[in-house]
N, C-alpha and C positions, 0 to 999 in steps of 0.2 A: 597502393590504397582502396581498402576497404571504400566500398561508397553506401551511401543511406539517403533514405528516401525520406523529407521530411513531411511533416500531414499532408492527409490529400485536402483535394481547392473544399470538399465535400463537408470535412472538417471546419471550415475557415466562416463565417457570416458574411453579406455584403460589408456589412462595416468594418471588418477585417477584425470581429472577435473569435476566437478560438472558440469551436463546438463539439466536446466529444463526442465519438458514436456512437448512438446506440449499442447492450450488449444485447449479442444474437441470439444465446441457447439462456434461457429464463427456468427451466424447469425446477422442480422444488423435491429436495431429497425430503421426506418425511419418518416421523416416528412409527408410524402403525402404516406406511405404504404405500394410502390410499391416494397419490402423486404420479404411482407406478415407480418410484423408486425409494424402495428399502433402504431406512439407516439402519447400516449392518456393518461388522467388520469383517476388514478383508476386501471390500466390495470397491471400492474406490478411493482413486489416487488425485492429489492435490498434483497440480502442473505448477511451480511458482519461481521465481527468481531472488534472488539476495539484493539487486542492485535493484529492483521495482515499490514503489511507494505501497502499490494496490496488493501486490501480493506479501507486503512486510507485514501487512494487517494481517493477513488468514495466517502466516506462518506464526504470529504471537501468540493470536490465538489457538492457532494444534497442538502449538506448549503450552501455552497457560494451562488449557482444561485437558494434556496428557493424553491426547487422539492419536498418540505416536502407532498404537498398536492397531487402534480401528481403520485409521485411515494414512496408506503411503502417503507419500513426499517424491517427487521429481521435481531437480529443480536443474532449471538451465544456463547456460552460459550469462557471465557479465555483458557480453555483444552479442549485437545482433545486426542485422545487413538487412539489403533490398529485399532477402527473402523470411527475414522476420526474427524471430530468436532463435537460437541455435542449442544443441544439448554439448556440451564439455568434451575435453580432451579424456579429460580423467576417466568418464565412461567409453572411450574409444569413438567420442563425437554421436554417438549413437542415446537414445534413452533405453534405459535395459527394461522395461516394463514392455516399450511395441516396437521398439526399431527405429524408430523416425529420428533421421537427424537434425529435423526445424520442425517448433510446433505448429506451423501453417498446415506441416500434413495431417496432422490427426481434426485440423482444423476443416479440412477437403474434404476427411473422414467423413465424419459428421454431418456436414453439409458440403458436396460438391459444387453447390453457385453461389459459396459463401466470398465474398470482394471486401470483405474489411482487412483490418488490422488485424492479424492474431493476433492476442494480448495474456497477459497473465493480469490476476489466475485465475485456472478452471478447475472445475471438476471432472473426473473423467472415470467413465464404469467399464469396469474391467468386464463385467459380463456379457456388456450391450457394445462395450469400443464402440465408445462414441461419447464427447463432451455432454455433461449433462446442464450444465450451469460454466459461463462466466460473468455472472452479477455478483461485481463483484462486493458489493454494500450488501449481498443475503448471503454470502456465501457466510462469515464469522457467523451473522445472525442465527444462522442453521447448525452452523457446529456446536454455539450454544443453548440452541432450543429442544430441536430433533435429535441431536446423540447424547443428550444428557444423561440417558444410562450408561455413557462408557466413558463420561469423565471419572478423570482419577477424584482418590480419597480427596478430600481437601481442597478439591480445584474450586476458585474464585467462580462467586455466581456473579457475569459478567453483563448480564441482562435481566438484574432483576425486575421481574412485571410490577412491583409499587414503581417504580424509577422509571419504565418504558416511556412514557412520555415524553419525561426531560431529556433524556439519553437520546432521542429521537431528532428533538425539537437542536438540540446541540448538533449531531450527527449532522443535520442539515446545513447547518452552519457552516461548520467547518467542512465541509462538502465543497460548499458552494467557493467558501470564499478564501480559504487556507490550502486544504488539499487540492482541490481542481484550483484555485485560486491561480494558486502559482502556476501552472500550466495557462490560466489563461492572460494570464502578463507576458510570462516566456515566449510562448508561442503565438501573441498577438500581429496582427499583419498591416494595423492599426494604430496610431501615436493616441486616440481617445477611446482605444478599448483598451492599451496598455495600461491607461492613466483610470481608468474606470476599476479593469484588475485589480492596480497597485493601491488605490488609496481603498479599495473593499477587503485588500486581506490586510493592510495595516493597524485600519480602523478596528477588525477581529481582533490581531494581536492585541491591540492595549486593549483589547474589553476583555481575551483571554487575563491579559498580565496583572490586570482587577483582580478577574474573579481569584486568579492561585494566589494573590498574595492573603486572601483571607482562607484558605482552603489546602490541603496537601494535595487532590488530585479533582479532578473538575466538579464529582457528587459527591466530593467528602474526604473522610477517610478511607474510603476502599475503592480500588481500581474497577473503571467500568471499559462498557465498550467503546464510549465515547474518547477516553481516553488513547484506549488501541487507534480510536480512526488518528489522532492528531498528533502521537509521535513521532510514526514512519517522516510525515513532513518537516517536523520541529530536526530530525537526524541528520536530513540533508540540508538544512535549510543555509548553512553558513557555507556546508562546503559545496552547493549546488543552485543554490535558487540564487541567492544572496548578488551569484554576482551571473552564471551563466542566462541566469533570465530577467536579470536586470531587476530583483526583489532587496531593492538597495537602499530603500531609507532608513532601515536599523537592521541590524545581525540580531540571532538569538540571542547571543552572551549580553548585549547591551539590554535587555531585558531580564531585571536579576532575577521573579518570583519564574517566568518561564524557563530561564535558562537554567535554573536550580528546580525545578519539575521534569524536566529532559530528562536531567543526569539522575533524579531519584529512580525515573523509573527506566536507565541504563542499566541500574542497579540490579534490578530485577530478572528473576529466569524468567525468559523470554521476551523480553525487550532487548538487552545489551549483545544476547549470546545470536541475535539472530541480524544485528547488527555489524554491516561490513562495509568501511566505509571504503577499502578498495575498489571492491564491485563499485558501490555506489557510483564512486567518482569517474572511474573508468567506462561504465553503461552511458552517463550524460556526457561525456568529454571527446570519447572514440563512437559515439553511433551517431550523434547529431550533428553531419558537416555542413548542415547547412545553416549551424551558429556557430561552431567551432570547425571549421575547413583544416587546421593545421592538425587538429586532434589531440594537442597539447596538453598533459593532466595536470591539472594544478599541484605543486607538494604539499602547499597549507591547505586551511587553514591549522593554527598547532592551536589546540584547545584541550584540557584536560578532563576527560568526559568521566575519568575516576574522581576527582575534587568531593572531598562531601557536600552534598547537598544541603545536609541542614532542614531538612524538611519536617520530620518528624515531632518536630514543637504544634504543629499546626495539625496533627492528627486527631485532637477533639474538638478543632473548630468547623461548623456547619457553613 
């Protein structure tokens, strides 16, 4: 049986709370190259996993903006072990671009002293043969701003200047209480820390339910970066977080507006076609042995993500 390693003690606070490790690579790619990394076609690779929610956000934006010909993608396997994310058997167990078997090899090439968990997503510089950034909140906004010259015709403006303050505020709330909130609940090592994260999560979900009862998307009738931040957690909620991470006050399908909103996004190119429930469930249930030692993957839940969401009627509302 493949043995995996739980989050390190450095990610658990003295009070038993989960504290996500900081991102170690935080360089920026810029449209003018002033950062030392010029936004240009064919230079960068996005390393991601269909199972990982943070990588899922980057894949959605990459697809929505039509950056396939500008930035290549290298996908890992859904499973990982004590050496971290591995590359799939479909590519011979190696990364086609670098020949690496594990992402940890690319982290060590970039920084031989690196001691943290190798994470996805990150951007790799093919010219310099190193990681530019694994700072996942900024990868998507770089795609939206610094790579604007390479967006497909008609690509949505996910980060409009006039709404950035509101988007940033929503992103902060979603990250702390929902996206990372499910991890703070599921990986807590103390009752009080778990309950604090649990309460914050469901308080925010209730507020989002009320908000989405009045508008089709979080900012109105157009999708934005904030919707991209929220969707991957919703897609994983009933299948993983509700049960495995003990986020069990309510299911996603118990929130009429949130459930309709999630299905509405799922039908859009970039969302549903990057959502792989099989990989999601296998990753969580088969790589977190300290939570699920049998590694049995549940068959359910049986829900219809393709049922009509009936959200278009809200398009004119704000």
